N, C-alpha and C positions, 0 to 999 in steps of 0.2 A: 194369683195369690188369693187363696180363699179365707175369709174372716171367720173366727169363731168367737162366741161370747166370753169363752175362758182365755183367750189369749191376750197377753200384755205385750204390746208393740213397744219395742225399745225406742226411746227418745220421744215417747208420747205422741206418735204419729197422728193420733186422733185423740181428741180431748174426751172428757166425761159428756154424757149427754143429759142425764136428768138435772145435773147441777152445773151445766156449762155456761160459759159466758159469752156475750157478743160484743163500732163507730165507723171512714169518710170514702170511696165518694165519688160518685159521678153527679155531675151538677146540670143533667140535661132533662128538660121535660118531654112530653109526648107520650104516646101509648107504647106499651111494651111490644116488641116485635117478636117475642118467644112464644107467644100463645098462653101465657101464664093467666090465671084467673085472677082478678082483683075484685074484693068485696069490702064494702064499707057498710054493710046493713046491720052490724051488730054494735053501732055506737052506744056508748054509755056515759052519761055526764053525772059523775058522783057528786056534783055540787048542786044538783037540782033536787036531791033528796030521794033519787030512785034507789031501789035495791040493786047492790052490785050483780053483776052477771056471775053466773056459776063458772066455776073452772072449766076450761075446755074439756070435752068428753074424753074419758079415760081414766083409769085408777091414779090416785096421787102418788102416796109412796115417796115423797121427794125427800133429798137429802140435805143435810146442812153442809155448808162449806167445808171443804177439806176432807170429808169423809170420801173412802174408797177411791183414792186419786189415781190408782193404777187401773181402773176399769175403763175398758175402751168402747164395750157394747153394753147397753142398758138392758139387764134381764127382766123378765116379768117379775112382779106386775107393774114395772115402772115404765110408763109410756109418755112421761113428760119431760120436756127439756126447757129449762128456764135460764135467762141470761140477760144482762144489762147491755143496753145499746151503747156502741162505740163506733167512732169514725176515724180512728187512727190509720194512716197510710205509711208511717216512716219506715216500717220494715222492708216494703218493697222498694222504696226509693233508696235506702241504705244498701240493700242487696244488689241493686243495679250498679251503684257506684262501686261496691267491692268487686264485682265481676269486671267491671271496666278497668279497674286497676289490675286485673290478672289474678285475682285470689277467690276462692270459693267463700261464701259468707259462713261465719260460725253458725252451726245449727241452732244455737240458743237465741239467736237475733232473728230467726225467721218464724214469723207469726202469719200463718195462712190467711186468717181473716183480713189482715192488712194488704195481703196481695190481691185478695178478691175484691176489697173495697177501694182499690186504686184505679178501677175502670168504670167508665161511664155505664149507666144502666137506664134504660128508657122505661121505668115504671110509670104507670098512670099516678098522677099527682093529685092531691086533694085540693078542694077549692079554698079552704082556710087553714088556720093552724091545725097541728096534728099529722097523722099520717094515713096513707093509703097502704093496703096490704096486697101483694101479689105472691101467690105460691105456685110454683109449678115444678116440672121435672122431667127426666128422661131416663130411660133404660140404658144399662151399660151392657157389655158383651159377656159379663161375668155372671152366671147362674141367674138368681133373681134380684140381683142388686140393681138399684136405681140411684141417681143422684137428684136429690130435692132441693130446690132453691127457694128460700123465703126472703122476699124482698120489701122493704120499707121504704117509703119516700114521703119527704115533707114537701110543702108547697114550694113553688119557684121563688127565688130572691126577688125582693122588691127592687125597682129602681133605686139607685143610690140617694135621690131626693126624698124617698118615701120611707126610709128605715128610721128608727130612732137615732139620735147623735151617738157618737162613740167617744168613750174615755179610755184610751189605750196607754198602758204604762209598759214600755220597752225596757226589758231587763237584758242587757247586752254583755256577754263574756268578752273581756278584753285581756285575757290571760295570754302568757307567752304561746300556748299551743294555737291560739287564734291567729298568729301570724302567718300560718301556712296559707298559700294561695287557696282561695275557694271557702274561706272561713270569714274572717272580719271584713275583708274586702268585698266579699259578695253580700254580706249583711248590710254594709254602708251603702252599696249601690241600690240594693233593693229598697231599703229605708227611704232613701233620697227620692226614688221614683214615687214610692207610695206617699210620701209627704205631699206631693203635688197633686194626689188623685183624691186625697180625703176632702171633705166638706169643710167649708169655713167654720161651721158650728161644731165640729169634731175637736177633740183635745187629745194632745200627746204629752206624755213624760218620759224622760230618758233617765234609766239607772244604769250604771256600769259596776262590774265587779271583776276583780283580780284576786289579790290576797285580801282586800277590803272592798266594801260596797260604797258607791257614792251617788247620790242624786244630782245628775248633771243638769237636768231640766225639770223644774216642777211641772205640774200639770198645767198646760198652756193651750189656749185656743188657736187654731190654725189661722183663722181670720186675721190678717194684718201681721202674723207672727211667723210665716213660713220661713223667711229667712234665718230668724233666730233658731228655728228648729233645724234647718239645713246646717247652720254652723255647729250646733251640737253634735249632729251625726258626723259631719266631716272631721270633727276634732278628735275622734275616737283613734286610739293607738294601742297596740297590744303591749302587755307588760306583766311581769310577775305570775304568781300561780293562781289556782282556781279555787276560790272560796264560794262555790255555788250556792251553800247554804245562806251565807251573808246576802248574796245577790237576790235570792227569792225573797228572804225576809225583808230587805229594803225596800224591793219592788212592791211588795204588799202594802208596806206601810205608806209608801208614796201613792199608791193607787187609792187607799182609804183617805189620806189627806186631800186629795183630789177628787174624791166621789162626787158623781153628778147624779142626782135624782132623775129619773126618767132617761137616763142614758144607758147603754150597754157599757158595763165597767169591766175591763179585761186586762190581764197580766199577759204580756207576749214574752217569752223566755227565748233568747237567741244563743245557743251555746252548743260546743262539741260534748258537753256533760261529762268531761274527764276531770271530776272533782278530785282534788288532791289535798285541800287544805279546809279546816273547819269541819262543820257536819257534812259528811259524804252520804249519809243514809237517808233514803227518801222519807222514810216514816218520821225520822226526826226533824228533817226539814219542814215537813207538811204539819207536823204537831205545833210547831211554833207560829204558824200563820193559818191554823184551823179556824180559830175565832173569826178572821176576816172573811174566810170563804163561807162561813156558816150565816153570819150575821150580815154581810154585805153582799152576798151573792156573786162575788168576783171569781170570773172563770179564767182558767190557765190555758194558753196555747203555746204549745212547745215546738220551736223550729230547730232542728238538728242540722249540723253542718260538720264537714271535716271527714277525711278518710279514716281516721281513728276517731270512734264516736262512742259514748258512753250511752248505748241503746236502752240498756235495761234501767239505768236511772232515770232518764228522761221519759220513758214510757210509764214508769211507776208514778212519778211526779204529775203527769197529765191524767193519769187514771184517777189518782187520789185528789187531784185538783180541780175536778168536774170539768175537764177539758180534753184535748186531743192533741196528738204530735204528727207533724209532717217532717219530711227529710228533703232538704235542699242541696243539690250537688252542682248546680250551675247557674249561671244568670238568668236563663230562660225559666228555669224552675222558680227561681227567687221572684221573678216578676209575676208568675202565676200565683204564688202563695201570698206576697205583700200587696200586689196591685189588683188582683182579681178576686182570689178566694176570701182573703181577710176582710177588705171593705165590703164585699158583697154579702158575706155571711156573718157580719158582726152581732146581729141580733139572735135571740133563742126562740124557738117555737115549741120547744118541749123539754121539760126538767124531769129528772129521775125516771127516764124511759126504760121500760123492760119488755121483754118478748117472751111468750111462753107457746111452744109447739106441742100439741097433743096428738100423739100417733095413735091410730085406731087398732087396738090388739086383735081386732077380727081380720085385719088385712096385712098387718105388719108383724114380722119375726123379730127383727132387730134393727137398731139404728145407731148411728153416731154423728155427732156434730163435728165438723172440720174446724179446728182451731178454737179460738176464744177461751183458751186455757184459763185466764185470770180473770174472766168477766162472769163467771157463774154465780148464780143465785139459787138459793133454795126454793124449791117448788112452792112451798107453803108461804114464801115471802113475796109471790108475785103481787099480791094485791095488798101487801103492807107498805103503804106510802112512807114509812119511816125508814124503810131499807133503800140504801142509795141505788139509783140507777144512772143513765147516761144522759148527758145534756146534748140536744141536737138543734141545729139551726136549720134556716130555710135553704133550699137548694141541695140538700143532702139526700143521699140514698144509703141504706144499710143492708148488706146482703149477708145472709147465713146459709151455708151449704151443708146438707145432710146426706150421708151415705146409708140407704134404707134397703133392707132385704124383705121383700114381700113374701108372703106366704104362698106357696105354689097353688096357683089357680085362683088365688084371692081376686074377688072383684067388688068395688064399691068405694066407700068413703076410706081415703088415706090418713089425712091430717087435717087438722085446724090451727091455724097460726094467730094468736091474739097479741097486740101490742098494747100496753098501757103507759100512760104519761100524766104528769101534771101541767096544767097551764102555768106558763112562767110568772104570770102576774097574780091570778087568783088562787093558784095552786090546786084547783079543783081537778079531780082526776077523770079521764077520758079513756075509751077503749075502742078499738076496731079490730075486726077479725077477717080472715079469709080461710077458704077451704079448698082442698084437692082431692080429686077422685083418681082412683087407679086408672080410669079409661082416659084421664087428661094427660098421662105419662106419654112423652114423645117416644118414638121406637129407638132413637140412638141419641146420645149426647152430642154426637158430632154432626147430625143432621138438624139439630134443634136450632131455634133462633140465636142470634148473635149474643144476646145477653148471657143466655144459660151456657152457650159454648164457650164463650170467654171466661165466665166464672169457673168452669170446670178446668179450663186449661190453666187459669192462675193457681187454683187449688191443687192440681196434679203437680205443677212446677214447685209450689211451695213444699208440699209434702215430700217430693223427691229430695230437696235440699236439706230437709230434716232427717232423712234417712241414712244408714250408716255408711252407704257406698255413694251417696250423692247422685244416683242414677235412677234408681227405680222407686216409685211411689208405692205406699202400701193400700192406697184407695182402690176400690173395686174398678176395674176397666182401665187401670193405669197403663200408660205406654212408656217405653224408654225415652230419655230425653231427647234423642235424635229424631225419633218418630213424632214426639211431642211438639219439637221445633217445627217440623213439616206441616203438622196440623195447625199449629198456630200461624205459619206463613200463609197457609191457604186461607184461613179465616181472615187475615189481614188484608188479602187481596179481594176476597168476597166483599167485605165490608168497607174497604178503603179506609182503615182506621190505623192511623199512625201509632196510636197508643198500643194496639195489638201488634204492629210491626215491631215496635220496640220490645214487647214481651217476647216475640220470636227470636229477636236477636240475643235477649238475655238467655234464653233457654239454649240456644246455639252455643253461646260462649261458656255456659256452665257445662255442656257436653263436652267442649274441647279441653276444659280445665281439669275435667275429673280423670 
């Protein structure tokens, strides 16, 4: 299928480029095995009185949010793509759960960036806070199209004893729908194990909500009080309806009452997000707690559960609550989220992080960002630090994938990727950049290194699930689901990667269900 700049792809198979948006997550260190080039020589410390770096090379012509939402390919003279970083992975987890239940996921719940960011990436990591930038790519079998990967990585997570203490307010849904196996019971088991793994100087509060919200346990230090916390968690039982708005509001009030200076203060929302009582609109809910978010820097971590799941509401809450979402479908995933990811990545290394990719008009004819539909930022706002970006912690990677058509016979500079963020403490701005040349493109996506091949496979899969027939992706070089599953299986064998093996099985299941 050939792409054209005037073609509108049904179902928004690809998002805007000039104003597209970008959050989690592979948590592995080491050097990238894909041959990508990493550059950190364009560092800018806005707090030292230096003049800001110029925008990455290329004409500006940025658009404001919401303009030309049907455009898939950025026409001349627009060669910039700007987005807020995001590390959500809930969409992929929920899709796998839905497929395991014998159903194809609703296309509206499929967000390609969350599929892509669900897999480990071996990007080079920076020594200190901030990001490294890796940009690489490979050619597809379709005309002059390539897939270009922009990879951003934070430093590795510290040992638990080295991070700041945490003050976590758990807001737990105990509505009637949470009685289904794999919901409240899973949350209780996960929270119980996590309680034993947190440090003595960490603090935990517990808020529950059904038709009303209640603070079951105020902010309590774990040292000497673990039994009390276990009792509070064990006592949770499902009841009545879902007033999610009341739960979030009470959760933030409890977090503010127990606010600890020098600690990471976070609200952890555990719910199926099937709100049916009180405020059910994310904007209304967040408006009521916006003061707490702005003044106290409390971030939101959303944990979705259940075969029926309010994906859109949870994702919106996390995006506007300066946080991210994951989806948990079984006890093993629950342990990973509560016992590994959350304790290890409690602190933040970057606030209001944004990325801007400048494609070189001398070599690039057209391009499109895959996914990130709701994370777009106007190009002119890239260096406006009043404009909200994404919050990212240690041990995270963020990946953005672009479809890029190079000009016939073009040779030379292809793109520059720049990430800008604010220091969590001082709020001083910093930047890093990386470059890609046409000569650095691998000959084939499928013979490229593990990271790029997995990224392409996940993106092709997500794009196919969003298409009208659930079978064929509109991305250049796409394969049918059956052949894509075989490619993923071969990749899993080559890399001995169980996560990729799970991806291959999910693709095979989707192929059978279609």
